[in-house]
VMD Tcl script that draws the C-alpha trace (Angstrom):
set ca {
  {167.09 70.55 92.18}
  {166.72 73.48 94.57}
  {167.00 75.86 91.67}
  {164.15 74.07 89.87}
  {161.99 74.24 92.99}
  {162.65 77.95 93.34}
  {161.73 78.47 89.70}
  {158.40 76.56 90.00}
  {157.42 78.25 93.27}
  {158.32 81.68 91.95}
  {156.18 81.20 88.84}
  {153.21 79.94 90.88}
  {153.42 82.84 93.33}
  {153.73 85.34 90.50}
  {150.66 83.91 88.77}
  {148.64 83.92 92.05}
  {149.53 87.53 92.82}
  {148.71 88.75 89.31}
  {145.33 86.97 89.36}
  {144.51 88.65 92.64}
  {145.29 92.15 91.41}
  {148.90 92.54 92.59}
  {151.66 93.77 90.27}
  {154.81 91.61 90.20}
  {158.26 92.01 88.72}
  {158.41 89.13 86.26}
  {162.07 89.71 85.59}
  {162.89 89.27 89.27}
  {160.90 86.02 89.25}
  {162.62 84.62 86.19}
  {164.00 81.12 86.26}
  {167.34 82.48 85.02}
  {168.15 83.90 88.46}
  {169.76 81.67 91.00}
  {169.63 82.36 94.74}
  {171.68 81.15 97.62}
  {170.05 78.24 99.56}
  {169.29 80.36 102.65}
  {167.61 83.09 100.62}
  {165.70 80.47 98.64}
  {164.20 79.00 101.80}
  {163.17 82.47 102.98}
  {161.51 83.20 99.64}
  {159.55 79.94 99.77}
  {158.41 80.58 103.34}
  {157.41 84.18 102.58}
  {155.48 83.16 99.46}
  {153.58 80.43 101.28}
  {152.72 82.78 104.14}
  {151.48 85.40 101.65}
  {149.24 82.88 99.88}
  {147.81 81.65 103.20}
  {147.18 85.18 104.41}
  {145.37 86.16 101.22}
  {143.26 83.00 101.24}
  {142.38 83.64 104.87}
  {141.44 87.25 104.06}
  {139.19 86.13 101.19}
  {137.46 83.57 103.43}
  {137.02 86.16 106.18}
  {135.49 88.66 103.72}
  {133.01 86.05 102.46}
  {132.11 85.08 106.03}
  {131.61 88.75 106.97}
  {129.29 89.32 103.98}
  {127.24 86.25 104.88}
  {127.06 87.42 108.49}
  {125.78 90.86 107.43}
  {123.05 89.30 105.28}
  {122.03 87.08 108.18}
  {121.86 90.08 110.51}
  {119.68 91.99 108.01}
  {117.26 89.06 107.77}
  {117.14 88.79 111.56}
  {116.44 92.52 111.92}
  {113.61 92.38 109.39}
  {112.12 89.31 111.04}
  {112.18 90.95 114.46}
  {110.70 94.17 113.01}
  {107.62 92.37 111.69}
  {107.25 90.35 114.88}
  {107.36 93.58 116.87}
  {104.75 95.02 114.49}
  {102.29 92.26 115.31}
  {102.98 92.50 119.03}
  {102.40 96.28 118.96}
  {99.08 96.02 117.10}
  {97.71 93.06 119.08}
  {96.65 94.90 122.28}
  {94.50 97.53 120.55}
  {92.97 94.88 118.26}
  {91.93 92.75 121.25}
  {90.68 95.79 123.17}
  {88.43 96.86 120.30}
  {86.94 93.38 120.05}
  {86.48 92.52 123.71}
  {86.52 95.81 125.61}
  {84.83 98.30 123.32}
  {83.59 100.59 126.16}
  {87.19 101.33 127.13}
  {88.09 102.27 123.55}
  {84.97 104.38 123.04}
  {85.35 106.20 126.36}
  {89.11 106.76 126.25}
  {89.66 107.55 122.59}
  {86.29 108.74 121.28}
  {84.99 110.64 124.30}
  {81.76 108.62 124.12}
  {80.78 108.59 127.78}
  {77.72 106.31 127.68}
  {79.42 103.20 126.26}
  {78.12 99.82 127.44}
  {79.73 96.39 127.40}
  {78.59 93.47 125.30}
  {76.00 91.97 125.67}
  {74.28 94.23 128.22}
  {73.13 97.04 125.94}
  {70.16 99.12 127.00}
  {70.10 101.80 124.29}
  {70.28 101.76 120.50}
  {73.05 104.36 120.56}
  {75.44 102.26 122.65}
  {74.68 99.15 120.60}
  {75.31 100.99 117.33}
  {78.72 102.16 118.52}
  {79.66 98.66 119.63}
  {78.58 97.02 116.38}
  {80.50 99.48 114.20}
  {83.69 99.24 116.24}
  {83.49 95.44 116.52}
  {82.92 95.03 112.78}
  {85.66 97.48 111.82}
  {88.19 95.83 114.11}
  {87.53 92.40 112.58}
  {89.77 93.39 109.66}
  {92.70 93.79 112.05}
  {92.99 89.98 112.03}
  {94.14 90.22 108.41}
  {96.79 92.83 109.25}
  {98.04 90.73 112.16}
  {98.23 87.70 109.87}
  {100.13 89.78 107.33}
  {102.73 90.73 109.97}
  {103.11 87.06 110.89}
  {103.68 85.79 107.35}
  {105.97 88.74 106.53}
  {108.12 87.85 109.56}
  {108.34 84.28 108.29}
  {109.22 85.53 104.79}
  {111.98 87.74 106.20}
  {113.40 84.82 108.16}
  {113.55 82.75 104.96}
  {114.81 85.58 102.74}
  {111.65 85.76 100.60}
  {110.63 89.42 101.00}
  {111.54 90.13 97.38}
  {108.59 87.96 96.30}
  {105.68 89.92 94.82}
  {103.36 88.12 97.26}
  {105.02 89.72 100.26}
  {105.51 93.05 98.53}
  {101.74 93.24 98.01}
  {101.11 92.45 101.68}
  {103.61 95.10 102.77}
  {101.91 97.68 100.55}
  {98.53 96.67 102.03}
  {99.86 97.23 105.55}
  {101.04 100.72 104.66}
  {97.76 101.63 102.96}
  {95.40 100.45 105.70}
  {97.37 101.91 108.62}
  {98.06 105.23 106.88}
  {94.40 105.58 105.86}
  {93.16 105.01 109.41}
  {95.68 107.48 110.83}
  {94.59 110.02 108.23}
  {90.91 109.45 109.01}
  {91.53 109.88 112.74}
  {93.41 113.13 112.19}
  {90.88 114.54 109.72}
  {87.87 113.71 111.89}
  {89.55 115.16 114.96}
  {89.89 118.46 113.11}
  {86.59 118.75 111.23}
  {84.30 116.04 112.66}
  {81.35 116.50 115.00}
  {81.59 115.54 118.67}
  {82.06 113.00 120.02}
  {85.06 112.41 117.80}
  {88.55 110.88 118.06}
  {90.71 112.82 120.49}
  {94.42 113.55 120.42}
  {95.09 110.49 122.56}
  {93.44 108.27 119.92}
  {95.66 109.66 117.17}
  {98.85 109.41 119.25}
  {98.12 105.89 120.51}
  {97.14 104.36 117.18}
  {99.97 106.10 115.34}
  {102.51 104.97 117.93}
  {101.35 101.36 117.81}
  {101.28 101.42 114.01}
  {104.77 102.85 113.50}
  {106.65 99.52 113.84}
  {104.51 97.96 111.11}
  {104.75 101.04 108.90}
  {108.54 101.23 109.20}
  {108.98 97.48 108.69}
  {106.69 97.43 105.65}
  {108.20 100.53 104.04}
  {111.67 99.13 104.73}
  {110.79 95.85 103.03}
  {109.39 97.73 100.03}
  {112.47 99.95 99.69}
  {115.00 97.16 100.26}
  {113.42 94.32 98.33}
  {110.78 95.85 96.07}
  {112.45 98.81 94.41}
  {110.74 101.50 96.47}
  {108.00 103.69 95.01}
  {109.01 102.91 91.44}
  {108.78 99.20 92.16}
  {105.33 99.61 93.72}
  {104.15 101.59 90.68}
  {105.38 98.90 88.29}
  {103.76 96.16 90.37}
  {100.47 98.09 90.53}
  {100.45 98.57 86.75}
  {101.08 94.86 86.20}
  {98.37 93.82 88.67}
  {95.85 96.24 87.19}
  {96.44 94.80 83.72}
  {95.75 91.34 85.14}
  {92.56 92.53 86.85}
  {91.21 94.07 83.65}
  {91.74 90.88 81.69}
  {88.52 88.85 81.64}
  {89.31 87.06 78.40}
  {91.19 84.08 79.85}
  {88.91 81.14 79.12}
  {91.30 78.77 80.89}
  {91.01 80.57 84.24}
  {89.79 78.30 87.03}
  {86.49 78.89 88.77}
  {88.40 79.52 91.98}
  {90.55 82.29 90.48}
  {87.41 83.88 89.02}
  {85.83 83.69 92.47}
  {88.77 85.49 94.06}
  {88.69 88.17 91.35}
  {84.96 88.70 91.93}
  {85.56 88.88 95.69}
  {88.26 91.48 95.15}
  {86.05 93.78 93.06}
  {83.07 93.26 95.41}
  {85.21 94.30 98.36}
  {86.31 97.48 96.59}
  {82.73 98.43 95.74}
  {81.13 97.58 99.08}
  {84.07 98.80 101.15}
  {84.19 102.04 99.19}
  {80.49 102.57 99.84}
  {80.97 102.07 103.58}
  {83.94 104.43 103.62}
  {82.53 107.27 101.52}
  {78.73 106.95 101.37}
  {76.75 109.37 103.60}
  {74.52 106.44 104.62}
  {75.46 102.90 105.55}
  {74.71 100.97 102.34}
  {74.09 97.48 103.72}
  {72.91 98.18 107.24}
  {69.36 97.71 108.46}
  {69.57 101.13 110.06}
  {71.30 104.37 109.26}
  {73.34 105.49 112.26}
  {72.11 108.95 113.29}
  {75.23 109.47 115.45}
  {78.33 111.20 114.07}
  {80.76 109.10 116.10}
  {79.14 105.82 115.03}
  {79.19 106.97 111.42}
  {82.92 107.67 111.70}
  {83.59 104.14 112.97}
  {81.46 102.76 110.14}
  {83.71 104.58 107.67}
  {86.71 102.87 109.27}
  {85.02 99.59 108.35}
  {85.11 100.65 104.71}
  {88.79 101.61 104.91}
  {89.60 98.25 106.45}
  {87.80 96.48 103.62}
  {89.39 98.47 100.79}
  {92.96 98.66 102.11}
  {93.17 95.60 104.38}
  {90.92 92.91 102.93}
  {91.23 93.67 99.20}
  {95.06 93.43 99.00}
  {94.94 90.07 100.78}
  {92.27 88.88 98.35}
  {94.43 89.87 95.40}
  {97.34 87.90 96.86}
  {95.04 84.87 96.98}
  {93.85 85.56 93.43}
  {97.45 85.52 92.22}
  {98.18 82.34 94.18}
  {95.12 80.61 92.72}
  {96.39 81.32 89.19}
  {99.67 79.64 90.10}
  {98.03 76.71 91.95}
  {99.80 77.78 95.15}
  {96.86 78.07 97.55}
  {98.19 75.09 99.48}
  {101.20 77.10 100.63}
  {101.36 78.08 104.29}
  {101.17 81.82 103.62}
  {97.99 81.50 101.58}
  {96.30 79.12 104.01}
  {96.90 81.58 106.83}
  {95.51 84.46 104.79}
  {92.41 82.44 103.87}
  {91.81 81.60 107.53}
  {92.27 85.21 108.67}
  {89.74 86.42 106.08}
  {87.27 83.68 107.06}
  {87.59 84.65 110.73}
  {87.02 88.33 109.90}
  {83.87 87.58 107.91}
  {82.47 85.30 110.61}
  {82.98 88.03 113.23}
  {81.24 90.61 111.03}
  {78.32 88.25 110.35}
  {77.98 87.52 114.05}
  {77.92 91.24 114.81}
  {75.28 91.82 112.13}
  {72.91 89.03 113.11}
  {73.21 89.53 116.86}
  {73.16 93.33 116.64}
  {70.01 93.51 114.51}
  {68.22 91.15 116.84}
  {69.27 93.17 119.87}
  {68.12 96.45 118.31}
  {64.68 95.01 117.68}
  {64.60 93.96 121.34}
  {65.65 97.22 123.01}
  {64.36 99.90 120.61}
  {61.11 101.67 121.49}
  {58.37 102.06 118.84}
  {59.29 105.71 118.38}
  {62.96 104.83 117.91}
  {62.09 102.15 115.37}
  {60.04 104.64 113.39}
  {62.89 107.17 113.41}
  {65.41 104.52 112.38}
  {63.18 103.22 109.61}
  {62.74 106.72 108.21}
  {66.49 107.37 108.35}
  {67.39 104.08 106.71}
  {67.94 103.80 102.98}
  {66.96 100.12 103.02}
  {63.73 99.85 104.93}
  {65.14 99.71 108.43}
  {64.40 97.18 111.15}
  {60.97 96.31 109.74}
  {62.73 94.81 106.71}
  {65.38 92.89 108.68}
  {64.41 89.54 107.17}
  {65.40 90.82 103.74}
  {68.94 90.40 105.03}
  {68.66 86.67 105.61}
  {69.75 86.13 102.02}
  {72.64 88.58 102.35}
  {73.88 86.91 105.54}
  {73.55 83.48 103.94}
  {75.71 84.58 101.01}
  {78.25 86.11 103.38}
  {78.50 82.88 105.38}
  {78.92 80.91 102.17}
  {81.78 83.20 101.14}
  {83.43 82.74 104.53}
  {83.01 78.99 104.06}
  {85.05 79.08 100.83}
  {87.91 80.90 102.56}
  {87.71 78.52 105.50}
  {87.80 75.45 103.25}
  {90.80 76.77 101.31}
  {92.57 77.65 104.55}
  {92.12 74.11 105.89}
  {92.17 71.81 102.90}
  {93.86 73.50 99.91}
  {96.56 71.27 98.45}
  {99.96 72.26 97.16}
}
mol new
graphics top color blue
foreach p $ca { graphics top sphere $p radius 0.5 }
foreach p [lrange $ca 0 end-1] q [lrange $ca 1 end] { graphics top cylinder $p $q radius 0.2 }
display resetview
């Protein structure tokens, strides 16, 4: 009986060890060998202890791997949360305390606080900075949803890869514009403190976004492949089954690229009632264009893709819709209030100069913009509705 037990146990242990990559001497394990009772008991005990130890080691290895993955997700989540926290102060300052930003970082000494403007120059600087900063709401929203995606291990999704790429593009373009203008721009222009402060506050978001792209999106090669795929989708206007909503998002995307590009690179402000005759105000206006092209447009493409998949009811897409709606409402408020204020404080001579400098008729043609503002508010209304009521 004992001999049979030894034989069965020996065969089982031999099979277990071979399956787990350990060489065994099959001849020594053969059932033809008989052992003394004391040695048999020791062999059984040793075999059982070996099996338990190996099972425990396998379980520990699996637990360690799971723990490492959990730590990586936690680190990525915290990185995107830190990104939003770092960008929040400067975003709020630009919206609600523009004189501090203009004085400290642009060396514009005559800045005035909203709504007590007494000169066209101070009002122009405020309106450009306020409008440009409105796009920061989209970047802050992107950080928030990317943190949530990291927490739920979804950063490999193309949705979040596109948002990460958008973060890198908009922050890098603004840093580049600050540095270039500081070197070759006319005074007043961004100073070294502006470059250092914005770069420092942007680094957490840049590192987190680049890290997500490299870890989950295949790095530069992955971005190139994704861009090629998205561009093929954008060029395709032949889909007769596309919904009106997806066509709307595609039109919004292309409109943003055209209008934003004009603001960023045109020598005159294309849609403004006046042409800013101040170098510093013109620089801030160009930032508005960069925010539109590299901040707003990527978010719009994410919504375009979601609309094709009937996913606009998802939490990520509702948040993006609401952030875009809020940005547009802020810009429209700045436009309407700013034009009215200019007409109030500008002298007749200033109005004549501004009209002559404007490519669109200037202040005297302000009511031509009622239609443009109405369209803009209607667009914001679509984003607002989708952010509140879109269904999964």
